[in-house]
C-alpha positions in Angstrom: 34.9 -39.2 -36.8 36.6 -35.6 -37.6 36.9 -34.1 -41.2 40.2 -32.3 -42.1 40.0 -30.0 -45.0 43.1 -29.2 -47.4 44.4 -25.5 -47.6 43.3 -25.6 -51.3 40.0 -25.7 -50.5 39.6 -22.2 -49.3 41.1 -20.6 -52.4 38.7 -17.7 -53.8 35.9 -18.8 -56.2 34.1 -22.2 -56.0 36.3 -25.0 -55.5 37.0 -27.3 -58.2 37.3 -31.0 -57.8 40.9 -30.8 -57.7 40.9 -28.3 -55.0 39.0 -29.9 -52.1 39.9 -32.8 -50.5 38.2 -34.0 -47.2 39.8 -36.4 -45.1 38.5 -38.0 -41.9 40.4 -39.9 -39.0 39.4 -43.4 -38.5 41.4 -46.5 -37.8 44.5 -44.9 -36.5 44.8 -42.8 -39.5 43.6 -40.1 -42.1 41.4 -41.8 -44.8 39.4 -40.3 -47.7 36.1 -39.2 -46.7 32.9 -41.0 -47.9 30.7 -39.5 -50.6 28.0 -38.3 -48.2 30.6 -36.1 -46.0 32.4 -34.7 -49.1 29.2 -33.5 -50.7 28.0 -31.8 -47.3 31.3 -30.1 -47.0 31.4 -29.2 -50.9 28.1 -27.6 -50.4 29.3 -25.6 -47.4 32.2 -24.2 -49.1 30.1 -23.2 -52.2 28.2 -21.4 -50.0 31.3 -19.9 -48.1 33.5 -19.2 -51.1 31.9 -16.1 -52.6 32.2 -14.3 -49.3 36.2 -15.0 -48.9 38.6 -12.4 -49.3 42.4 -12.8 -50.2 45.2 -10.9 -48.7 48.5 -11.1 -47.1 49.9 -10.7 -43.6 53.3 -10.0 -42.4 55.4 -12.6 -41.2 57.9 -12.4 -38.1 60.8 -12.8 -40.6 59.7 -9.4 -42.2 58.1 -11.0 -45.3 54.6 -11.7 -46.2 52.3 -14.7 -46.7 49.0 -15.4 -48.6 45.9 -15.3 -46.3 42.1 -15.2 -46.1 39.3 -14.4 -44.0 37.5 -17.7 -44.6 37.6 -18.4 -40.7 36.0 -15.2 -39.7 33.5 -15.6 -42.6 32.8 -19.3 -41.4 32.4 -18.3 -37.8 30.0 -15.6 -38.6 27.8 -17.8 -41.1 27.7 -20.4 -38.2 26.7 -17.9 -35.6 23.9 -16.7 -38.0 22.6 -20.4 -38.7 22.9 -20.9 -35.0 20.3 -17.9 -34.5 18.2 -19.5 -37.2 18.2 -22.8 -35.3 17.2 -21.3 -32.1 14.3 -19.3 -33.5 12.9 -22.4 -35.4 13.1 -24.2 -32.3 11.2 -21.3 -30.3 8.6 -21.3 -32.9 8.1 -24.9 -32.5 7.8 -24.7 -28.8 5.3 -22.0 -29.2 2.9 -24.1 -31.1 4.5 -23.1 -34.5 2.7 -24.6 -37.4 4.1 -25.3 -40.8 1.3 -24.0 -42.5 2.1 -20.5 -41.1 5.3 -20.2 -43.2 8.7 -20.3 -42.0 9.2 -16.7 -42.0 6.4 -15.9 -39.4 6.6 -16.2 -35.6 3.4 -16.6 -33.6 4.3 -13.6 -31.6 4.3 -11.5 -34.9 0.5 -12.4 -35.0 -0.4 -11.5 -31.6 -1.9 -8.1 -31.1 -1.1 -6.4 -28.0 -4.0 -4.4 -26.7 -2.8 -0.7 -25.7 -5.0 -0.7 -22.7 -3.6 -2.6 -19.7 -6.5 -3.8 -17.7 -6.5 -3.0 -14.0 -7.3 -5.2 -11.1 -11.2 -3.9 -10.0 -11.2 -2.7 -6.3 -14.0 -2.5 -3.8 -15.4 1.3 -3.4 -14.1 3.5 -0.8 -16.8 5.0 1.1 -15.8 6.8 4.1 -13.3 9.3 2.6 -16.5 10.1 0.2 -19.1 10.3 2.6 -17.4 12.3 5.6 -16.2 15.6 5.3 -12.3 15.9 5.6 -11.2 18.3 8.5 -7.4 19.3 7.9 -7.0 21.9 10.9 -4.8 19.8 12.8 -1.3 20.8 11.6 1.3 18.1 10.4 3.6 17.2 13.1 0.9 17.2 15.9 1.0 13.8 17.8 -2.4 14.6 19.2 -5.4 17.1 19.0 -8.2 18.0 21.5 -11.6 18.7 20.8 -13.9 20.5 23.5 -17.4 21.1 23.9 -19.6 23.5 26.1 -22.9 22.8 27.6 -25.4 25.2 29.2 -27.9 24.6 32.2 -30.1 26.6 34.0 -33.8 27.5 34.9 -36.0 30.7 35.1 -38.5 31.2 37.7 -41.3 33.8 38.2 -40.2 36.6 40.5 -42.1 36.7 43.7 -40.1 39.0 45.8 -37.5 36.2 46.5 -33.8 37.2 47.5 -31.3 37.1 44.9 -29.7 33.9 46.3 -32.8 31.9 45.7 -32.9 32.6 42.0 -31.7 29.7 40.1 -28.4 30.3 38.1 -27.7 29.7 34.3 -24.3 28.2 34.2 -22.3 26.3 31.4 -19.9 23.5 31.5 -17.5 21.9 29.2 -16.1 18.4 28.4 -13.0 17.6 25.9 -11.6 14.6 24.3 -7.9 13.8 23.3 -7.2 11.7 20.1 -4.0 10.3 18.3 -2.5 11.5 15.2 -0.7 8.3 13.5 1.3 8.3 10.2 0.6 5.6 8.1 3.5 4.5 5.6 4.0 2.1 2.9 7.0 1.6 0.5 7.8 1.2 -3.3 11.0 -0.1 -4.4 12.2 -0.3 -7.8 15.3 -2.0 -8.6 18.0 -0.9 -11.3 17.7 -4.3 -13.2 14.0 -4.0 -13.0 13.6 -0.4 -14.3 15.8 -1.3 -17.3 13.9 -4.2 -18.4 10.4 -2.5 -17.8 11.8 0.3 -19.7 12.8 -2.1 -22.5 9.4 -3.6 -22.4 7.6 -0.3 -22.6 6.0 -0.7 -18.9 6.1 2.2 -16.4 6.8 0.1 -13.2 7.3 3.2 -11.2 3.8 4.6 -12.1 2.0 1.5 -11.5 3.6 0.9 -8.1 3.0 4.2 -7.0 -0.6 3.9 -7.9 -0.7 0.8 -6.0 0.7 2.3 -3.0 -1.8 5.1 -3.0 -4.7 2.5 -3.1 -2.9 0.9 -0.1 -3.0 4.0 1.9 -6.8 4.9 1.0 -8.1 1.4 2.0 -6.3 1.8 5.3 -7.8 4.9 6.0 -11.1 3.7 4.9 -10.9 0.7 7.1 -9.8 2.7 10.3 -12.5 5.2 9.7 -15.0 2.5 9.7 -13.7 -0.1 12.4 -11.0 2.2 14.3 -7.4 1.0 15.0 -7.3 -0.1 18.9 -3.3 -0.9 18.3 -2.7 3.0 18.2 -5.7 4.3 19.9 -7.7 5.7 16.8 -11.4 6.0 16.8 -13.5 5.0 13.6 -17.5 5.2 13.5 -17.8 1.9 15.1 -15.6 2.0 18.2 -16.2 5.6 18.6 -16.8 6.1 22.7 -19.3 8.8 22.0 -21.3 7.0 19.2 -24.7 6.2 20.5 -25.3 2.3 19.6 -28.6 0.5 19.3 -28.6 -3.3 19.5 -31.8 -4.3 17.7 -34.1 -7.2 18.5 -35.3 -7.0 15.0 -34.1 -9.4 12.1 -33.7 -8.1 8.5 -33.3 -10.8 6.2 -32.5 -14.3 6.6 -34.6 -17.6 7.5 -35.8 -16.1 10.7 -36.3 -12.4 9.3 -39.0 -9.9 11.4 -41.8 -8.9 9.2 -42.0 -6.0 6.7 -44.0 -4.2 9.2 -41.7 -4.7 12.2 -38.7 -3.8 10.2 -40.6 -0.6 8.7 -41.4 0.7 12.4 -37.8 -0.4 13.7 -36.4 2.1 11.0 -38.8 4.8 11.8 -37.6 4.7 15.6 -33.9 5.0 14.4 -34.6 7.6 11.9 -36.5 9.9 14.5 -34.4 8.8 17.4 -31.9 11.9 17.4 -34.8 14.8 16.8 -37.1 13.1 19.4 -34.2 12.8 22.1 -32.9 16.4 21.4 -36.3 18.2 21.1 -35.6 18.9 17.5 -32.1 20.1 18.1 -30.4 17.1 16.0 -31.7 15.1 13.1 -30.0 13.0 10.6 -30.2 12.9 6.8 -28.0 10.1 5.8 -28.3 6.4 6.4 -25.2 4.6 5.8 -26.1 0.8 5.6 -24.5 -2.7 5.1 -24.9 -3.9 1.7 -26.7 -7.3 3.3 -29.6 -5.0 4.9 -30.0 -2.9 1.8 -30.3 -5.8 -0.6 -32.9 -7.2 1.3 -34.9 -4.0 2.0 -34.4 -2.9 -1.6 -36.0 -6.3 -2.9 -38.6 -7.2 -0.3 -42.0 -6.0 -0.7 -43.6 -3.9 2.2 -46.8 -6.1 2.1 -48.3 -8.6 -0.2 -50.6 -5.8 -1.8 -48.0 -3.0 -2.0 -46.1 -1.7 -5.0 -43.2 -0.6 -2.9 -40.2 -2.2 -1.1 -39.7 -1.8 2.5 -36.6 0.7 1.4 -39.1 3.0 -0.8 -41.9 2.9 1.9 -38.9 4.1 4.5 -37.8 6.8 2.3 -41.3 8.1 1.5 -42.4 8.2 5.2 -39.0 9.9 6.1 -38.3 12.8 3.8 -35.6 14.1 5.9 -33.5 11.2 5.1 -32.0 12.4 1.8 -29.4 9.8 1.2 -29.2 6.0 1.6 -25.7 4.6 0.8 -24.3 1.2 1.0 -21.1 0.4 2.8 -19.7 -3.1 2.5 -17.7 -2.9 5.6 -20.6 -2.7 7.7 -21.7 -6.4 6.7 -21.1 -8.7 9.7 -19.6 -5.8 11.5 -20.8 -7.0 14.8 -20.2 -10.6 14.3 -21.4 -13.3 11.4 -24.8 -12.4 10.6 -24.9 -9.0 12.4 -25.1 -6.0 10.2 -24.6 -2.2 10.6 -26.2 1.0 9.9 -25.3 4.4 10.6 -27.8 7.3 10.9 -25.5 10.6 10.8 -25.9 14.3 9.0 -23.9 14.9 5.8 -22.8 18.4 5.0 -25.6 20.2 3.4 -27.1 23.9 3.4 -28.1 23.5 6.9 -24.7 22.5 8.3 -21.4 20.6 8.1 -21.2 17.0 8.3 -21.7 15.4 11.8 -18.7 13.1 11.2 -15.2 14.2 9.9 -12.2 12.5 8.9 -9.3 14.3 10.8 -6.5 14.3 8.0 -3.6 16.5 8.9 -1.4 15.7 6.1 -2.7 14.1 2.7 -0.7 11.4 0.9 2.9 12.6 0.6 5.9 11.2 -1.2 8.9 11.2 0.9 12.3 12.0 -0.8 13.6 8.7 -2.4 16.3 6.5 -0.7 18.5 5.9 -3.5 21.0 3.1 -3.5 23.3 1.7 -6.0 21.0 -1.1 -7.1 17.5 -0.1 -6.2 15.5 3.0 -5.1 13.0 3.2 -2.2 9.9 5.6 -1.9 8.0 6.2 1.3 4.5 7.2 0.9 2.9 8.8 4.2 -0.2 10.1 5.2 -1.4 11.5 8.8 -4.7 10.4 10.1 -6.4 11.4 13.4 -9.5 9.3 13.1 -13.1 10.1 13.3 -14.2 13.4 14.8 -18.0 13.7 16.0 -18.5 17.3 15.6 -22.2 16.7 16.4 -22.8 13.7 18.3 -26.4 14.1 18.8 -27.2 13.4 15.1 -25.3 9.8 15.0 -26.8 6.7 16.0 -25.0 3.1 14.9 -27.4 0.1 14.8 -26.7 -3.4 14.8 -29.1 -5.7 13.3 -29.3 -9.4 12.7 -29.6 -10.7 9.1 -28.7 -13.3 6.8 
């Protein structure tokens, strides 16, 4: 059923009874519309008429005919009404309640916090606990470390020939290690950037922060475990690292006694000094969290007011620092955890372990395309270098 309007209905001013006729197509012809349709159309034109402007347009014959802008005004009013309908529907879809008032959108009542919460990440230990060695220049594919050794003997002079006097000699050894470039990439699309800017979100900065974290986590993992795929050494797989596989169990259902654990810890803490005649001595212990948690909570004895860890620190004052490294948990397999006795840099010397970093994190020139831009972040890493091998001992101990 279609309604038709007579031209008289579009004259300026509110249409009178004689100026508005509503016809509808029914039964093969045009008939007068019923009172409901006429009332609805009448109401519509009463709203439309005050906005109509009368004028004239030139005809093809050169004359002029009267005209008005009723069509354009009506179209605009229809579009405005359509937007209101959509907005009302959105309010209904989002839990709109009539009690809130028709002029309020729930999103208008939602406060957006200024601070954006960031994902909590596990702490990175190796880059904080080990010294950084930047001696290797960027571009080197390998580096070589050389060590010198001396040997000899002095004897009493008893008139012997010079050839019978023992000689003092020096020797040397060297080790080559790789330098590897680790890279990650950030892509920001043209449309994504526009939308992020519209929303007030700095997408590029957030993605770059995520990329830097990816690089840091990779270096921390390789520094701990090594990377056999590219022949990089970490503290666990270093070929010159002294390793002790303990028969003592620290924690779990079959844990050793507090005295047995304490005795074993004492042996490991003094191993370097005893084996070197005092030339080497660690001052730091990096400990798996599962070992640390047990030792820090288990009493040394039923009548003791100290934990096993407190007793260990008190009995070994040369151990100045005990740090937790979560990557040491289960490093030797399920239920086999790690501890590293080493020397941190202090007033008596440099760290016994260093991270070789020829080039820190660097953003390469962007690869700009028509619809997206790629940014590559790179770092050069040469693994772990033992500058003082005699200070280091890696212990594997069973636990929970």
